[in-house]
N, C-alpha and C positions, 0 to 999 in steps of 0.2 A: 508582543516589544521588539524592540529595532537599537540601532547605536551603530554613531559613527566615528568620525575622530575628523577633528579640527586642524591637525598638528600633532605626528610624536614624532619626537630627539632634542636632540640638547638646546636647540632652538625655542622650542617650546614644544608644551602638551596639553590636550582637552582633549575629551571624550562624551560624547555626548550619548543620556542612555533613558530609553522612551517606554511608559508602557499607555497603552491603551486597551477600549473596555467601547464597552455602548451608549456607557455615561459622560464622555470627560476621558482629556489623557492628561499624566503628569510626566516629568521629565526635571534631570538630573545633568549638573556635566560637571565629570571628574577632573580638576587641576585648571588652573584659569592660568597659564603658562608663558603671555602676549601682556601686552600692550592693551589699555582697555579699546584704545580704538582699533585697534587690531584681530583683535577681538570678536570685538562686534563685528567686521567685516566678516571672518571666517564665518559665525554662526551665523549670518545673512547669506551666505553661501550653500548650507543646507536648508534654508526657508525659513531660518528663526533670528526673533530678537529677544532683547535680554527679558524681554517684562514674558516670555514664553518658559523660562526657566525654575523651576519647584525649589532647587536647589542647590548649591554650590556645596561640591568635596572638594576636599586640598587633603593628598596627601602627606604633605610633607612640604615644607620650609623653604626647598632650593627654588630660585630664581627662572627655572622653565614650566613652575607647578602651578608656585601658590602667583606669580604675575601678578595679574588684575583683579584676582581675587576679592581682594577689602571693597574698591574700591567698587567693580563691577555689582556686587551686592548692596552697598549703599544706596546707585542709581536711581537702581531699580526693585528696590524694599527685597530680597531673596536670603534667604536662608542659611547661613554659610558654616558649615560645618568640618569643625576639624580636631586635631587632638592639643589635650590641652600644651605638652609640648609643642609643640607647631605653634600656636598662640604666641608663645613664649618667647618661639626660637624668632617669630619676624615682629618680637619687640610691645605685644601685648596693644596692638590696636581698638579703640573705642569703637564698634561695629554696630552703634543703634540697635540698642538689644535682638540684633542678626544675632549672635554668634550664637553657637548649639556647640558641647565639644564630645565628639567622639571616644570609642573605649575600645578596645581588641576585645569582641566576641558580646556585647551589646549592640542589639537590631536597632535601625532605624527605620520607621517607616514614613517616607513620600508618597502621598494620596496611594498607590495606585502600586509603587515603589517598595520593595522590603529593600534594606540597606546594611550587608554585615562588615562590619568593619574589621582587619585579623591583621598584626603583625607582622612585619617583616625584617631583616636583617641587611639595613642602608645606611650609609655615615649620618642619618641624620638626628634631631633629636628624640619626637615620640613617631616614626612614622606609620603610616597606617595604607592597604590597599583594603578593595574594596569586592564584596559579590554583590551581583544585584541577581533579584528578582520579582518577576510579578505574579506569586504563589505557583506560578509552571516553569515556564521557562528559564533557562537560571545563566547568567552571564560571570565569567570568572576576569579579575582584571590584574595584572600582575608584573607591575612593573617596576625598575630601581628598586630591587632586595640583589646582594652579591652572592647569595650560596640559599640551596635548600633547606625548610628544615619539615620538620615532623607539620609544626600546625600550620604555614602556608601549603600545606600539602594536602594535608584534610582542608580545607576549608576551596579547595579546588575541583574537589571529586565532584563528578557526577552533572556539570555544568554543558549547558545544550551549545556553546560556543566558549574559547578564552584566549584572550587577549594575552601573551606575551612577549614581557621583554628579551628580543635576539640581539643585545647592543652590541656584539664584538667576538668577533672570530680570534681564537685566540692566538691562533697563529700571525694573523694580520695587525693586530697588537704587539703583540713580539716583537716585529719587523718595523712599527713603525716610529715616527720619528718625534714621537712622547717624549716627555722624560721618563726616565728612572722612578722617579717619586707617583709621576699619574699613572702609570701602569700599574703600581704595585695597587692602587687606592682604586682603579678600573676592577681590574683583574683581584682584588681581594673579596673577604666574605664578609665586606659590610659595601662593595662595591656595585656593581651590576650582571647582569647574566648574563653571562656567554652562551655562544648559540649552545654547545656542547653541554652547559645547563640545563640549560632553558630546556633542550629537548631529554635529556633527565628525566623535570620535572613531566611534560609534553606522557614520557613514557611513563609514569607512573596515575595521570586520568586519564587519558584519551576513552573513552569506553565506544559504542557502534552509536549510540545516541548522539556522539558529536557534531555538532552541524557545522560548525564553524571554526576558523584555526585561522586569529591574528599574529601575525612576527611585528613588533609595535619596539618605538626608540631604536633603530637603529643607528648606531655610529658612519656618520658619512665616511670619517676617516678607516675609520676599523672595519668598516663591514659591506658585505654587496645583500640587495635582497638575494643574487642564486645563494650564499653563501643557506645564510639563515632558513631558504625551503630546503635544501637541499638534508642540514639538518633534521629538522624537524619533521618531513617528512619520511625520514630513519627509523623514528624513536614513533610515529604514527601506521604506520603504512600508505600513510597517503600519497597520492600524486604531487609535487610542488606545487602544477601548476594551481592544484586545491588549494593554496593558501594564501590568502588576504597576506601583501604589506604593507603595511602603515608606510605610507611617505611620508619623511619627516618637515616637506614643506605644504603638504596638502591633506595630508592624513587619506581618510578614507570614506568613501560613499554612508550611506543608508545599509545593513543589515538586516536582518530580519530574522527572527529565532523562531522555533515555529513549534 
């Protein structure tokens, strides 16, 4: 199994996950937070096109995540997964029988991939994040959550790779020029994960078999790669250089999970 990012931040988010065996390959994209043209340009950058995708999973309705998901699904006839709440929040669009409703704790099979959605605290209608597996390796994806819960921690245990939101450094956010209301939203229980909260989550999920650790969804105004790396490294005893930071514009290249 391997995964890559087409971009990760307030300007747009998309993560591609792939499982391969001797008989073929299965691929999904988690979120499509760009225009259709931009998404397909970014997909080509990692050697793929829309016809190479077996499913789209949308975590929630915010524009940097839903993006072109519906139009991409229609153009290429791709299965589209999201919660019923997310679908309603985007206006309950017609999806040409491509739509499937995802629910917390109900497994989804997409070819060689097994997906497990789980709920998170975020200011959306029915947000879901995702654990992905090929039956042996496991990738835990957690972005757009304001706080840690026992439920999300349970879904991240034992993963060989973790993609964790490190949206902001609490001190940089407090010192920023953002209005007080926006600071309260971002830093609140239903907002976005700070470096310190991400580190606390990692501290409860790290184990010797963890191969890849990615800091994702960094704020360009209220965080830096150095701040995120330092916080995560302190939580798991890794060197900061071992931690991948998803670039807001470029994401990151393929990482293999063995």
